[in-house]
Structures are given as C-alpha cells and as structure tokens.
C-alpha positions in Angstrom: 18.2 13.1 10.5 18.1 9.7 8.8 14.9 9.2 6.8 13.4 6.5 4.7 12.0 3.0 4.9 13.8 -0.2 5.4 13.8 -2.1 2.1 16.3 -4.9 2.6 17.9 -6.8 5.5 20.2 -9.7 5.9 22.2 -11.5 8.5 25.3 -13.7 8.1 26.9 -16.3 10.4 30.6 -15.5 10.5 33.0 -17.8 12.3 36.8 -17.9 12.9 38.4 -21.2 13.8 40.3 -19.8 16.8 39.9 -23.1 18.7 42.4 -24.8 16.5 45.3 -23.0 18.3 43.4 -22.2 21.5 43.5 -18.5 20.5 41.5 -16.5 22.9 40.9 -19.4 25.3 40.7 -19.1 29.1 39.7 -21.2 32.0 36.0 -21.0 31.2 36.2 -20.9 27.4 38.7 -23.6 26.5 37.8 -23.9 22.8 36.2 -20.7 21.5 35.6 -20.2 17.8 35.2 -16.5 17.8 32.1 -15.8 15.8 29.3 -13.2 15.2 25.9 -12.7 13.7 26.5 -9.8 11.3 23.4 -7.8 10.3 22.7 -5.2 7.7 19.7 -3.0 6.9 19.3 -0.9 3.8 17.0 2.1 3.3 15.2 3.2 0.2 17.7 6.0 -0.1 20.6 3.4 -0.3 22.0 4.2 3.1 23.0 1.0 5.0 23.5 0.3 8.7 25.6 -2.6 10.1 25.8 -4.3 13.4 27.0 -7.5 15.0 26.5 -9.7 18.0 29.6 -11.7 19.2 29.4 -15.3 20.1 31.9 -18.1 20.7 30.9 -20.5 17.9 28.3 -23.1 18.8 24.9 -21.4 19.0 25.7 -18.7 16.5 23.0 -20.2 14.3 20.5 -19.6 17.1 21.5 -15.9 17.3 21.3 -15.6 13.5 17.7 -17.1 13.6 16.8 -14.6 16.3 18.2 -11.7 14.3 16.2 -12.9 11.2 13.0 -12.9 13.3 13.7 -9.3 14.5 14.8 -8.1 11.1 11.4 -9.3 9.6 9.7 -6.8 12.0 11.8 -4.0 10.5 10.8 -4.3 6.9 9.1 -1.2 5.5 9.5 0.6 8.9 10.2 4.3 8.7 13.5 5.0 10.4 12.4 8.6 11.3 9.6 7.1 13.4 12.1 4.6 15.0 14.6 7.4 15.9 11.9 9.8 17.1 10.8 7.2 19.7 13.6 4.7 20.1 12.4 3.5 23.5 9.1 2.4 22.0 10.9 0.7 19.2 13.2 -1.1 21.7 10.1 -2.3 23.7 8.5 -3.5 20.5 11.3 -5.7 19.4 12.2 -7.0 22.9 8.6 -7.6 23.9 7.1 -9.1 20.8 4.5 -11.6 22.1 5.7 -14.7 20.3 9.5 -14.0 20.7 9.9 -12.7 24.2 10.0 -16.2 25.7 13.3 -16.8 23.8 14.7 -13.5 25.1 15.3 -11.4 22.0 17.5 -9.2 24.2 20.1 -12.0 24.1 20.1 -12.9 20.5 20.7 -9.9 18.4 19.0 -6.7 19.6 22.5 -5.4 20.3 23.2 -5.9 16.7 20.0 -4.3 15.7 20.6 -1.3 17.9 24.1 -0.8 16.7 23.2 -0.9 13.1 20.7 1.9 13.6 23.3 4.0 15.5 25.8 3.3 12.7 23.2 4.2 10.1 22.5 7.5 11.8 26.2 8.3 12.2 26.8 7.6 8.5 23.8 9.8 7.5 25.0 12.7 9.6 28.6 12.4 8.4 27.3 12.5 4.8 25.2 15.6 5.5 28.2 17.3 7.1 30.4 16.5 4.1 27.8 17.8 1.8 27.6 21.1 3.8 31.3 21.5 3.7 31.5 20.8 0.0 28.7 23.3 -0.8 30.3 26.1 1.2 32.3 28.5 -0.9 35.6 29.6 0.5 36.2 33.3 0.4 39.7 34.7 0.0 40.6 37.7 2.2 
C-alpha cells in the first residue's frame, strides 16, 4: 500500500499547435490545438504520481486553474487515508462548497484520480521488484 503525505504538487499547461496543419480536426473541431493540464503530486517518501486532462487548446488555462484549486486541497493529505476511502475523497474534491458551482468534475478530477492510480501502481511495482530482488535463488 502507498503511504505518506503529499508534500508537493504542480500543474502545467501543455499545448501542441496541431491546428496549424488541421491535424486531428473533424467537422466539429476544425482547429484543435491538442493540449492538456498535466499534474504531479509528490509524497514525503519521494514517490510521484502523474495525471492529465486532455483539452483542445483554448480553455486549458481554466482547467489548469481548476486543477490548482483541487491540488491545494491535497497538500499534507495522507494517501493511506485517501486509498482506504476513495469514495469519500472523491466526494470531498467534487463537492467542495466553493468550487462545486464550477464543476470540478469537468476540470481536472480525472487528472487527480489518474495520478493517484499511477502512484499506487508505481508503489506496488516497486514493492514487487524489491521482493524479487531480496529472494534468494536456490540451485537444485
């Protein structure tokens, strides 16, 4: 199980000028600039989790601001407590009284959820590698 407190977070606005050549365009999206809000959390044990929310360019700064607001709520949170009751955590970040009117479900909770899933997977992978490395091989 992942353990530790969140000690650092950041979010970046990443954009690709795909509209210059109409890459990825369709009838509804004639000039998309494929973009994302890319988020990271770091735990006190140096494990990091990453996630992103895709956008089409304009408005990415709004998603980034939303992610920043949610990330502030994560600082110093114990991830054991988050994983032990993820439904409560999800309700907390999507129902925050001063943010719910701007629909945090739309602007980055997907990124927040995915970085925790990624973090958990990285931790479990590291634990499995450590177990394999510490097991002695016996010759028959």
